[in-house]
LUMMINU-781182 format. One line per 2 residues: number of its first residue (from 1); their letters; for each residue z, x, y negated of N, C-alpha, C. Coordinates in nm, 2 decimals, always signed. Atoms other than C-alpha are relative to their C-alpha. Layout:
NUM	A	Z:X:Y:Z:X:Y:Z:X:Y; ...
This chain:
1	MQ	-0.05:+0.07:+0.11:+9.93:+9.04:-7.07:-0.04:-0.15:+0.02; +0.03:+0.14:-0.02:+9.96:+8.66:-7.05:-0.09:-0.05:-0.12
3	RY	+0.09:+0.05:+0.10:+9.71:+8.45:-7.24:+0.07:-0.03:-0.13; -0.07:+0.03:+0.12:+9.97:+8.33:-7.49:+0.04:+0.13:-0.08
5	DF	-0.04:-0.12:+0.06:+10.09:+8.68:-7.56:-0.12:+0.06:-0.06; +0.12:-0.05:+0.05:+9.73:+8.79:-7.61:-0.04:-0.07:-0.13
7	FS	+0.04:+0.09:+0.11:+9.66:+8.50:-7.85:+0.10:+0.04:-0.12; -0.09:-0.04:+0.11:+9.98:+8.59:-8.05:-0.03:+0.13:-0.05
9	YI	+0.04:-0.13:+0.04:+9.88:+8.95:-8.06:-0.12:+0.00:-0.09; +0.12:+0.01:+0.08:+9.54:+8.86:-8.20:+0.03:-0.06:-0.14
11	CN	-0.04:+0.06:+0.13:+9.69:+8.63:-8.46:+0.08:+0.09:-0.09; -0.08:-0.09:+0.08:+9.94:+8.89:-8.57:-0.09:+0.11:-0.06
13	ME	+0.09:-0.10:+0.05:+9.66:+9.15:-8.60:-0.08:-0.06:-0.12; +0.07:+0.07:+0.11:+9.46:+8.90:-8.82:+0.08:-0.01:-0.12
15	QE	-0.09:+0.02:+0.11:+9.76:+8.83:-9.03:+0.03:+0.14:-0.07; -0.02:-0.13:+0.06:+9.83:+9.20:-9.08:-0.12:+0.05:-0.08
17	KK	+0.12:-0.03:+0.07:+9.47:+9.25:-9.19:-0.01:-0.07:-0.13; +0.00:+0.08:+0.12:+9.49:+8.97:-9.44:+0.11:+0.05:-0.10
19	DE	-0.11:-0.05:+0.09:+9.83:+9.10:-9.57:-0.05:+0.13:-0.07; +0.05:-0.12:+0.06:+9.67:+9.44:-9.63:-0.10:-0.03:-0.11
21	QF	+0.11:+0.03:+0.09:+9.37:+9.29:-9.80:+0.06:-0.06:-0.13; -0.06:+0.06:+0.12:+9.58:+9.08:-10.04:+0.09:+0.10:-0.07
23	MR	-0.08:-0.10:+0.06:+9.82:+9.36:-10.10:-0.08:+0.10:-0.08; +0.09:-0.09:+0.08:+9.53:+9.58:-10.21:-0.04:-0.07:-0.13
25	RA	+0.03:+0.07:+0.13:+9.45:+9.31:-10.47:+0.12:+0.01:-0.09; -0.12:-0.01:+0.08:+9.81:+9.32:-10.58:+0.01:+0.14:-0.06
27	LQ	+0.00:-0.14:+0.05:+9.78:+9.70:-10.61:-0.10:+0.02:-0.12; +0.09:-0.01:+0.11:+9.48:+9.65:-10.84:+0.07:-0.06:-0.13
29	EA	-0.07:+0.05:+0.11:+9.70:+9.44:-11.06:+0.10:+0.10:-0.05; -0.10:-0.10:+0.04:+9.97:+9.71:-11.06:-0.07:+0.11:-0.07
31	QA	+0.08:-0.10:+0.08:+9.70:+9.96:-11.17:-0.03:-0.05:-0.14; +0.03:+0.06:+0.14:+9.61:+9.73:-11.46:+0.13:+0.01:-0.08
33	AL	-0.13:-0.02:+0.08:+9.98:+9.73:-11.56:+0.02:+0.14:-0.04; -0.02:-0.15:+0.04:+9.99:+10.11:-11.55:-0.09:+0.03:-0.11
35	QE	+0.09:-0.03:+0.11:+9.68:+10.12:-11.77:+0.05:-0.05:-0.14; -0.05:+0.06:+0.12:+9.86:+9.90:-12.02:+0.14:+0.05:-0.04
37	GE	-0.13:-0.05:+0.03:+10.18:+10.11:-12.02:+0.12:-0.08:+0.05; -0.10:+0.09:-0.06:+10.37:+9.86:-11.81:+0.05:+0.07:+0.13
39	IP	-0.04:-0.05:-0.14:+10.58:+9.94:-11.50:-0.10:-0.06:+0.10; +0.12:+0.04:-0.09:+10.31:+9.92:-11.23:+0.04:-0.09:+0.11
41	VG	-0.02:+0.10:-0.11:+10.40:+9.60:-11.04:-0.11:-0.10:-0.02; +0.11:+0.10:+0.00:+10.12:+9.37:-10.94:+0.03:-0.11:+0.10
43	CV	-0.03:+0.12:-0.09:+10.11:+9.03:-10.77:-0.12:-0.09:+0.01; +0.10:+0.10:-0.02:+9.87:+8.78:-10.63:+0.07:-0.12:+0.08
45	IV	-0.04:+0.11:-0.08:+9.94:+8.43:-10.50:-0.12:-0.06:+0.07; +0.11:+0.05:-0.08:+9.72:+8.30:-10.22:+0.03:-0.13:+0.06
47	CQ	+0.00:+0.13:-0.06:+9.65:+7.95:-10.10:-0.12:-0.02:+0.08; +0.11:+0.02:-0.09:+9.43:+7.88:-9.80:-0.10:+0.11:-0.01
49	DR	+0.08:-0.12:+0.00:+9.31:+8.24:-9.80:-0.08:+0.02:-0.13; +0.07:-0.02:+0.13:+9.20:+8.22:-10.17:+0.11:+0.04:-0.10
51	II	-0.09:-0.04:+0.11:+9.37:+8.40:-10.46:-0.01:-0.11:-0.11; +0.00:+0.10:+0.10:+9.48:+8.13:-10.70:+0.07:+0.05:-0.13
53	AR	-0.06:-0.06:+0.11:+9.68:+8.35:-10.93:+0.02:+0.15:+0.02; -0.02:-0.15:+0.00:+9.71:+8.72:-11.02:+0.07:+0.04:-0.13
55	AH	-0.08:-0.04:+0.12:+9.94:+8.89:-11.26:+0.06:+0.14:+0.02; -0.07:-0.13:-0.01:+10.11:+9.22:-11.34:+0.11:-0.01:-0.11
57	NL	-0.11:+0.00:+0.09:+10.42:+9.31:-11.54:-0.05:+0.00:-0.15; +0.03:+0.01:+0.14:+10.40:+9.22:-11.91:+0.12:+0.02:-0.09
59	TE	-0.13:+0.00:+0.07:+10.75:+9.30:-12.02:-0.01:+0.08:-0.13; +0.02:-0.08:+0.13:+10.64:+9.57:-12.28:-0.09:-0.07:-0.09
61	TL	+0.10:+0.07:+0.08:+10.34:+9.38:-12.40:+0.05:-0.12:-0.07; -0.05:+0.12:+0.06:+10.52:+9.06:-12.46:+0.14:+0.02:-0.06
63	ND	-0.14:-0.02:+0.04:+10.86:+9.22:-12.54:+0.09:-0.11:+0.05; -0.07:+0.11:-0.06:+11.01:+8.98:-12.29:+0.05:+0.06:+0.14
65	VT	-0.05:-0.06:-0.12:+11.24:+9.10:-12.01:-0.03:-0.09:+0.12; +0.03:+0.09:-0.11:+11.14:+8.79:-11.80:-0.15:+0.00:+0.04
67	AH	+0.14:+0.00:-0.02:+10.77:+8.87:-11.80:-0.04:+0.09:+0.12; +0.03:-0.07:-0.12:+10.77:+9.01:-11.45:-0.13:-0.05:+0.06
69	AE	+0.12:+0.04:-0.06:+10.45:+9.00:-11.24:+0.02:-0.14:+0.08; -0.03:+0.12:-0.08:+10.60:+8.73:-11.01:+0.01:-0.12:-0.09
71	MQ	-0.02:+0.11:+0.09:+10.70:+8.51:-11.30:-0.13:-0.05:-0.06; +0.13:+0.03:+0.05:+10.36:+8.53:-11.45:-0.09:-0.07:+0.10
73	AV	+0.08:+0.05:-0.11:+10.19:+8.46:-11.12:+0.04:-0.15:+0.04; -0.05:+0.13:-0.03:+10.41:+8.16:-11.04:-0.04:-0.10:-0.10
75	TA	+0.05:+0.09:+0.10:+10.33:+8.00:-11.37:-0.14:-0.03:+0.01; +0.15:+0.02:-0.01:+9.96:+8.06:-11.33:-0.03:-0.09:+0.13
77	AA	+0.03:+0.08:-0.12:+9.96:+7.92:-10.97:+0.04:-0.14:-0.01; -0.04:+0.14:+0.02:+10.15:+7.61:-11.07:-0.10:-0.07:-0.09
79	AE	+0.10:+0.06:+0.08:+9.90:+7.55:-11.34:-0.13:-0.03:+0.07; +0.12:+0.02:-0.08:+9.61:+7.60:-11.10:+0.01:-0.12:+0.10
81	LG	-0.02:+0.11:-0.10:+9.76:+7.36:-10.84:+0.04:-0.13:-0.07; -0.04:+0.12:+0.07:+9.88:+7.11:-11.10:+0.14:-0.05:+0.04
83	GK	-0.14:+0.04:-0.04:+10.24:+7.10:-10.97:+0.09:+0.13:+0.01; -0.09:-0.12:+0.00:+10.55:+7.32:-10.97:+0.03:+0.06:+0.14
85	YL	-0.03:-0.05:-0.14:+10.58:+7.36:-10.59:-0.12:+0.07:+0.06; +0.10:-0.08:-0.06:+10.39:+7.63:-10.42:+0.01:+0.00:+0.16
87	TD	-0.04:+0.01:-0.15:+10.45:+7.50:-10.06:-0.10:+0.05:+0.09; +0.10:-0.04:-0.09:+10.12:+7.61:-9.92:-0.05:+0.14:-0.04
89	CT	+0.04:-0.13:+0.06:+10.11:+7.96:-10.08:+0.07:+0.12:+0.06; -0.06:-0.13:-0.03:+10.19:+8.32:-10.01:+0.00:+0.09:-0.12
91	LY	+0.00:-0.09:+0.11:+10.30:+8.56:-10.27:+0.00:+0.14:+0.05; +0.01:-0.14:-0.03:+10.20:+8.93:-10.24:+0.04:+0.08:-0.13
93	VT	-0.05:-0.08:+0.12:+10.38:+9.18:-10.47:+0.02:+0.14:+0.05; -0.01:-0.14:-0.04:+10.38:+9.55:-10.47:+0.14:+0.06:+0.02
95	VE	-0.14:-0.04:-0.01:+10.75:+9.59:-10.51:+0.09:-0.12:+0.03; -0.10:+0.11:-0.03:+11.04:+9.38:-10.37:+0.04:-0.07:-0.13
97	PC	-0.04:+0.07:+0.11:+11.12:+9.10:-10.61:+0.15:+0.02:-0.04; -0.14:-0.01:+0.05:+11.43:+9.12:-10.83:+0.07:-0.14:+0.03
99	VM	-0.07:+0.12:-0.02:+11.70:+8.85:-10.82:-0.06:-0.11:-0.08; +0.06:+0.11:+0.08:+11.55:+8.66:-11.11:-0.13:-0.05:+0.06
101	CA	+0.12:+0.04:-0.06:+11.21:+8.65:-10.95:+0.02:-0.07:+0.13; -0.03:+0.07:-0.13:+11.35:+8.56:-10.61:+0.05:-0.14:-0.02
103	GA	-0.05:+0.13:+0.04:+11.53:+8.27:-10.77:-0.11:-0.09:-0.04; +0.12:+0.08:+0.04:+11.21:+8.15:-10.93:-0.09:-0.04:+0.12
105	LG	+0.08:+0.03:-0.12:+11.03:+8.18:-10.60:+0.07:-0.10:+0.09; -0.08:+0.11:-0.08:+11.31:+7.98:-10.43:-0.03:-0.13:-0.06
107	WS	+0.02:+0.13:+0.07:+11.27:+7.70:-10.69:-0.14:-0.05:+0.03; +0.14:+0.04:-0.02:+10.89:+7.71:-10.63:-0.02:-0.05:+0.14
109	QI	+0.00:+0.04:-0.14:+10.96:+7.65:-10.26:-0.12:+0.08:+0.07; +0.11:-0.07:-0.06:+10.70:+7.92:-10.17:+0.05:+0.04:+0.14
111	PR	-0.04:-0.02:-0.14:+10.71:+7.96:-9.79:-0.01:+0.14:+0.05; +0.01:-0.14:-0.05:+10.62:+8.33:-9.76:-0.02:+0.10:-0.12
113	VV	+0.01:-0.10:+0.09:+10.67:+8.64:-9.96:-0.03:+0.13:+0.07; +0.03:-0.12:-0.06:+10.51:+8.97:-9.88:+0.01:+0.11:-0.11
115	YG	-0.01:-0.10:+0.10:+10.60:+9.29:-10.06:-0.03:+0.14:+0.06; +0.04:-0.13:-0.04:+10.50:+9.65:-10.05:+0.12:+0.09:+0.03
117	CR	-0.11:-0.08:-0.02:+10.80:+9.87:-10.11:+0.13:-0.06:-0.05; -0.13:+0.05:+0.04:+11.17:+9.80:-10.14:+0.03:+0.05:-0.14
119	DE	-0.05:-0.04:+0.13:+11.34:+9.82:-10.48:+0.15:+0.02:+0.03; -0.14:-0.04:-0.04:+11.67:+10.00:-10.39:+0.10:-0.04:-0.11
121	KR	-0.09:+0.02:+0.12:+11.82:+9.95:-10.74:+0.01:-0.15:-0.04; +0.00:+0.14:+0.06:+11.72:+9.59:-10.83:-0.05:-0.11:+0.10
123	GF	+0.06:+0.10:-0.09:+11.57:+9.42:-10.52:+0.10:-0.11:+0.04; -0.08:+0.11:-0.03:+11.69:+9.08:-10.43:+0.08:+0.01:+0.14
125	TG	-0.07:+0.00:-0.14:+11.78:+9.17:-10.06:+0.13:+0.07:-0.01; -0.13:-0.07:+0.02:+12.06:+9.40:-10.19:+0.10:-0.09:-0.07
127	YA	-0.09:+0.08:+0.09:+12.21:+9.14:-10.43:+0.01:-0.15:+0.04; +0.00:+0.14:-0.02:+12.11:+8.79:-10.34:-0.11:-0.04:+0.11
129	PR	+0.10:+0.02:-0.11:+11.93:+8.78:-10.00:-0.03:-0.15:+0.03; +0.02:+0.14:-0.03:+11.96:+8.40:-9.99:-0.06:-0.08:-0.11
131	SL	+0.06:+0.07:+0.12:+11.79:+8.33:-10.32:-0.13:-0.06:+0.02; +0.12:+0.07:-0.03:+11.46:+8.24:-10.17:+0.03:-0.13:+0.07
133	HP	-0.02:+0.12:-0.07:+11.40:+7.90:-10.02:+0.04:+0.02:+0.14; -0.05:-0.02:-0.14:+11.58:+7.86:-9.68:-0.11:+0.02:+0.10
135	RC	+0.10:-0.01:-0.10:+11.25:+7.83:-9.49:-0.10:+0.11:-0.03; +0.09:-0.11:+0.04:+11.08:+8.12:-9.67:+0.01:+0.12:+0.10
137	TV	+0.00:-0.13:-0.08:+10.98:+8.42:-9.45:-0.04:+0.11:-0.09; +0.02:-0.12:+0.08:+10.97:+8.77:-9.59:-0.06:+0.11:+0.09
139	TG	+0.06:-0.11:-0.07:+10.74:+9.05:-9.48:+0.00:+0.12:-0.10; +0.00:-0.11:+0.09:+10.81:+9.39:-9.63:-0.07:+0.12:+0.06
141	GV	+0.05:-0.12:-0.05:+10.65:+9.73:-9.60:-0.16:+0.00:+0.01; +0.15:+0.00:+0.00:+10.28:+9.63:-9.64:-0.06:+0.09:-0.10
143	LE	+0.05:-0.11:+0.09:+10.10:+9.93:-9.78:+0.11:+0.07:-0.08; -0.12:-0.05:+0.06:+10.44:+10.06:-9.85:-0.02:+0.14:-0.07
145	AE	+0.01:-0.14:+0.06:+10.34:+10.43:-9.91:-0.08:-0.01:-0.13; +0.08:+0.01:+0.12:+10.08:+10.34:-10.17:+0.08:-0.07:-0.11
147	CR	-0.08:+0.07:+0.10:+10.31:+10.10:-10.35:+0.11:+0.09:-0.05; -0.11:-0.08:+0.04:+10.60:+10.34:-10.35:-0.05:+0.12:-0.09
149	QL	+0.05:-0.11:+0.08:+10.38:+10.63:-10.47:-0.04:-0.03:-0.14; +0.04:+0.04:+0.13:+10.25:+10.44:-10.76:+0.12:-0.01:-0.09
151	MQ	-0.13:+0.01:+0.08:+10.61:+10.36:-10.88:+0.06:+0.14:-0.02; -0.06:-0.14:+0.02:+10.73:+10.72:-10.82:-0.08:+0.08:-0.10
153	DF	+0.09:-0.08:+0.10:+10.43:+10.87:-11.01:+0.03:-0.05:-0.14; -0.02:+0.06:+0.13:+10.49:+10.63:-11.30:+0.13:+0.05:-0.06
155	FR	-0.13:-0.04:+0.05:+10.86:+10.71:-11.33:+0.01:+0.16:-0.02; +0.00:-0.15:+0.02:+10.81:+11.09:-11.28:-0.07:+0.04:-0.13
157	QR	+0.07:-0.03:+0.12:+10.55:+11.09:-11.55:+0.07:-0.04:-0.13; -0.08:+0.06:+0.11:+10.77:+10.88:-11.78:+0.12:+0.10:-0.04
159	RG	-0.12:-0.09:+0.03:+11.07:+11.12:-11.74:-0.04:+0.14:-0.03; +0.04:-0.13:+0.01:+10.86:+11.43:-11.74:-0.04:+0.04:-0.14
């Protein structure tokens, strides 16, 4: 293996480790949503390896269809940073963002979105894959099994 390839490999391994670490924090937020009777979606926003915002769905609590985890986290992160653009941040969310949230993420100019499991019914990749900022990169499938299981268990219990 060439030196450059080895360096890239190490960097990728470090990024995967960070992605799992921060997705676990998003899963904690999803568990909090579950405890509150909300759809269990959790989110954290990270800037320079530090969580600057954390949130979970509050649509039932606030009786507000726009109170998704991502929307709550973007608002908190902007307040923390003192500006509307999140150009040095990464968003971690347990479920692929919907079109509304992807649009808000696009307007925030966030450069990276990491999600756990796909949302086959409402995910932005199926309806508006270009809604994020043009330079935004997306990584899906981080802790996918845990994220999917939490959602499946929630809806199974709700329907049961």
